[in-house]
N, C-alpha and C positions, 0 to 999 in steps of 0.2 A: 567586497561583494555588494556592500551598501551603495557604493558609487556607481554600480551598474543598475541595481534594481530600483532604488529610490527615484533617480531622475526619470527612468522609463515609466514608473508608476505615476509620477506627477504629470508627465507629458500626456499620458493616456487619460488621466483624470480631467485635466483642463481641456483636452480635446473632446470630452464627453463621449468616450469610447469604452463602455463597460465590457464589450466583447474582448478587446485587447487586454484589459486588466485580468479577465478570467483566464485567457490564454497564457499570460505571463505567470499567473498563479500556478497553473498546471505545470508549466516548464520549470518554475522555481522549486517545485516539489521534489525534484531529484537531488537538489543540493542540500541534503538534510544535515550534513556535518558543517555547513557554513553558517555565518550569521551576518545579517545586514545592520544589526544594532546590538550592542552589548550593554546591558544594564547590570552592573555588579557581576554576579556569576551566571546571569541569565542572558542567553543569546536568542534573538529573534531569527527564525529561519527565513530564507529568502522569499518563500511563498507568502509570508505574512505581509510583506510590503505592498504588493499589488492587491492582496486579499483585503487588507484593511482599507485601502483606497476604494476598492469596489464596494465594501460595506458602507463606507462614508457616502459614496455616490448614490447608492440605492436608498440609503437613509434620507438623503436630501430629497430624492424623488418622492418618497413617502411623505416627508414633511411639507412638500409643496402641494400635496393633495392628489398626486398621480395614483390612480388605482390600477389594480391588476385583477380583473374579474375572473380570469381563468385559473387563478392560483388557489381558490378556496377548495376545489376538489383535490388538488395535490396535497395541500396541507392536511386535509381530513384523512387522506390515505396514509400519511406519515405520522398520524397521531400516536400509535403505539411506540414509535421511535422517540418522539418528543417526550412522552411520559417516562420512558426508560431513562432519558437524559435528565429529566427533572428529578427522578428518584436518586440518580447518581449525585447530583448537586446537593439535594437535601440530605442525603446520607453522609456526604463529606462534612457537613456541619454538625449533625447530631451524633453519628456513630463514634467518632474519635472521643467524644465527651462521655458517651454512654459506657464505653469499655476502656476508658482511660486507665492506664497502669495495670490492666488485668491480663493483657496478652502482649506478646513480643512480635514486632514486625520488622521487615527489611525496609529501611528508609529509601526514598527516591535516590538520594546520593549517599553512597556508603561512606562511613567515617574511616579514619585511618586504621581502626581495628577490624573493620569489615565484619561487624557482628550485628545481631538483631538488637533492637531497642524497644523499651516499653512504649506502648501506644499512647500518643497524646496528639492534640491538635498541633499541626506543624505547617511550615511554609509549603511543603509538598501538596497539601490540600488546596491551598490558594492557587498555586501555579497550575496544577492540573485542572482545577475548576475553570481557570481563566482560558486555558487551551480548549477545554470542552465547550465553553460558552462561545468562544470565537468560531469554532468549527460548526456549532449549531446555527449561529447567526449567518455564517457563510453559506451553509446548506439552504437555509430558508431564503436568503436573498438571491441565491442562484436559481432556486425554483421560481421566484417571482420574475426574474429577468428572462428566463427561458419561456415564459408565456408570451413574450413579445414577438412580433413578426420578424424583426430584424435579427433576432438571436439565431446563431448558427451552431448547433451542437456538433456538426461534422468538423468544424474548425477546432473545437475544443478537443475532440478525439485526436485529430492530427497533431495538435500541440502536445498531447500526451505521448504520441509516438516520437515527436521531435525531442522531447525531454529524455525519453528512453535512449534515443540515438546519442544525445550528448553524454549520458552516463556511460554508454558502451565505448564511445570514442575516448573519453577520459580514462576509462578502465584500460583500454589498449595502450594509451599513453603511459599510464602508471606502470604497466607491465614492462614496457620498453625501458622506462626509467629504472625500475628495480633490477632488470637483467643487465643493462649496459652501464648505468651509473652516470655516464657523461651527459645524458639527456636530461635537461632541467625539468622539474615538475613543480607546479605552484601550490605547495602544501599550505602555505599561509593564507592563500585565497580560499581554497576548498575546505580546509579544516580549521576554520576560525571560530567555531562555536564552543565557548568554554563549558557549556552544559553537557557536552558529550565527551566521553573518553574515546579518542580515536585510536583504533588498532590497525595501523597501516604498515606494520613491520612483520606481520605473521608469515610464516613459511609452512609449506606442506612438503616435507622432504626437501629436495633441492629446488622446488618450484615456489616462487613467491605467490601469496594469496592476495588478490586485488580486492579493494573495496570501493574503487572509483570515487564517486562523490558522496559516499555514505560513511558512517562512522566505523563500520566493521564489515567483513565479507558477507556474513549472514544477512545483514540488512540490505546489502546490494542484491543478494540472491532473492530475497523476499520481494523486492520491487520488480526485478526482472522476471520472476515467475508470473506476475500479473501480465506483463507485456507478452510473455511467451504464450500463456493461455489464450489471450485475446487474439494475437496474430495467427496462431495455429487454427483457432476456430474460424476466424474470418477467412482464412485461406481455404479451409475445407468447405466452407459455405459459399465460396465464390465472391466474397465481399472484398472491398479495398483494391489497391493498385500496387505499384512497385514498392512504395514505402512500407506497406504492410509486409510484403515478402522479404524485403531487405531487413526489417526489424526482427523478423522471425529468425533469420540466420545470425544476425549480430547478437541478439539476446541469448541464443543457445551458446555461442562461442564465449561470450562474456560470463555467462552463468557457469560454464565449465571451468573458467579461469579463477572463479572464486573458491573452488574446491569446497563448497559449503554443503555439508550433509543435509541441511534443511532444504536447500535448492534441489539436490538430487532426489530426495524423498518426495518432494512436492511435484517434481517432473513425473515420477513413476505414478503418483496418485492421479495426476492429470491424465496420463495415458490410460490408466484403468477406467477412469470416469468416461473418457471418450469411447472406449470399447464397449462399456456397459450401456451407454446411451445409444450407441449405434445398433446394438443387439436388441435392446428393449423396444426402441421405436421402429425397428425393422425398416429403416431408411436405407435402401440398397445403394443409392448414389453416395450417400455419406459414408457408408461402410466401405464401399469400393475406393473412395478417395482416401479414407483413413488407412486402408491396407497399402495403397500406393505410397502414401506419405511415410508409413513405417518402413516399407521396403526400400524406398529411396534413402532414408536415414541409415538403415543397416548397410546398404551398399556403399554409401559414402564413407561410413566409418570403417568398413572392411578395406576399401581401396586406400584410405589414408593410412591405416595400420600397415598394410603391405608396403606402401611407399616408404614409410618411416623405418620399417624393419630393414628395408634394402639399403637406404641411403643415410639414415640417421638412427642407428640402433640405440644410441645413448638416450634419445628422447623416449623410446619405449621403456627403457629401464627406469627413467625418471617418472613416467606415467604410472608404472606399476607401483613404485614407492608411494606416489600420491594416493593411489587407490587403497593401498594397505593402510596408510595413515588415516584416510577418511573412514575406513571401516573400523579402525581401532580407537576412534574418538570417544567411544563409550568408556574406555579405560583412562581417559585423560582427567586431570584435576579439574579443568573448567567444566567438563560434563558433569562430574560429581557435584560441583558447586551449584550448577544450574538445577540439577535434579533435587538437591537439598532445598533450594529456594522454593521449588514447586511443591515438594512434600510439606514444607512449612506452611505454604499458602493454603493447601487443602486443609491442614490442621486448623488454621485460623478460621476457616469457614465453619468448622465444627465447634470451635471454642466460642464463637460469637452467635451460636444458635442459627446459623444460616443467614444472618443479617449482614455480615461483612464488617470490615473496619473503617469503611468510608473511602470514597474515591481519592486517590493520591496518598493514602496512608501506607500502603505496602507495595513493594515492587517484586514481582515474580520473574521467572525466566520465560514462561509460556502464557498464552492468552487466557485459556480457560481457568487455570488456577488463579491468575491475576484477577479475573472478573469475580470469581467466587469469593476471593478473600477481601475484595473491596466493595463491590455493589451487591454481593450476596445472591441468594437464590432468587429473591424478588427481581433484582435487576437482570439476572441471567434469563429468567423466564420471560421477562418483557422483551428482551432481545431475541429470544428463540421464537416468540410469537410474531414479532415483526419480520424476522427473516423467513419464517414459514409462510406468512401472508405474502411477502414479496415473491418468493419462489413460485407459489401457486399462481399468483397473478401473471408472472412472466410466462409460465408454462401455458396457461390458458390463452393468453394474448397471442403468443407465437403460434399456437395450434390453430387459432382462428384465422391467422394471416399466413398460413404455411406456404402458400404458393406465391406470396408477394415478397419482393426484395426491395422494399422501400428504404429510404434513408433512415426513418425511425426504427424500422426492424433491424437494420444494421447497428444503429446506436444501442438498441436494447441488448443485442447479442454481444457486441464488442465490449461495452462497459460492464455488463454482467460478468463475462468471463474474466475481464481484467480485475474486477473487485473480488471475484471468487478465488483467483490465483493468489492474490495477496492475503486473503483470509485463510486459505489452506496453509500457506507457508507460515503465517503468524501462529496458527493453531499448533503447528508442529514445534516451533521454537521462536517465540517473539513476545515480549511483554506488553506491547501496545499496538493498537490498530487504529489508524485514522489520522491523517494530516489534512490540511486544507485541500490539497489536490484530490485526496480520496473522496471528500465530501462533494467536491465539484462533479466528479464522475458519478457519484451516487445521485446527485440532482439531475444530471443528464439522463440517467437510467429511468428515474421516476417520471420525469417530464415526458420522455418519449413514450413510456408505458401509457400515461394518461391521455396523450394525444391519439395514440393508436386506438385505445378503447373508446374515445369520443368520436372516432371516425374522421379526425382532422390531422392525420399523420402527414409529415412533410414528405414531399415527393422529390425525386432526384436520383442521380446515379449513385449506387451503393457499391 
């Protein structure tokens, strides 16, 4: 994987093309189980190769005295997020020493006994701080770049859809390999990161569970939920073209093939959010499109079921087994283990008086207990304030330009729903949130918001 991403990153760097570096970062974000460089037991994900080249390019621009006058407003808007990040880094230094030996934590990498260990400063604090700092610098540098006239946020979103398409195609390839066997599949290329335990042999009844380019099926579902939220909303709002519609269909099919409970629950949550939004805002056109969309989905599912029942009844039996196993996952050993980790993480928040154990000290199964047990109530409140401010700003901005369908309006809605989908899925079941491609999309969202508010929104076909 390094032979693919490092040469491309160097080519774009020496061609002075930061736009391409960002696009490659977004596409590389889907290859989460791969590594472009392995240092001991640590593997660098593919998005980090172009990401670090982009950071280096923008750093040289700043060192040469190039200024970005329009960026000060965006940085000021993101100040609550930057303060929450600063608290996380400071806490990772102080809190493991403050509560050393007083509480038990789940380490980042479980030992052979798979048990909790006494809290102490460890390598997990350093590695997680490094990832957090890289993500933060990437976010800021992307904000700076997007103030330039030549920056094209639309191409970044299209790169996001292309990355999702690659993940779906590889997922279909993996399913064919698992079912037929004689079809080769490049596991050593896609699952080369030693920092991840790759679960690529799971079954749901007689049906293989796919994880495509990710370490496990639930991680694949979490990413695809973001794509599904974004493409469904863009379609309902009349944004995008054939690629948006194609990715809507592909992401639904691939998501169903993961048989991930997280993905299925997040789909239902998204549908409920859509219905609630359409009712509360009283937008008749949106509600009509939503009802047509739901009706078309039910009709397609019904026709498919009838066709399979008539010509391939074994598939129906297999599907029923899959659904039963999906519903029965609460009785599985893995579910009990994940629940135990989350309960222990909540207990850690209490035992540390709400301060947490420090970023990187404890690994939970879900996002909220993970945040409470590491960055504590202070960090969580900072993130809640930031997200609340972001939501209010998005709502007010879109309400002010309700009758416009500009490029920036599309980028606001598309990136917001993509990030919302991944956040919802991670809140349901996911220990971490945020990779470099995540923060690139967040920077696109913030920059588009600030441009629309300043009356300088980019025009063009949405």
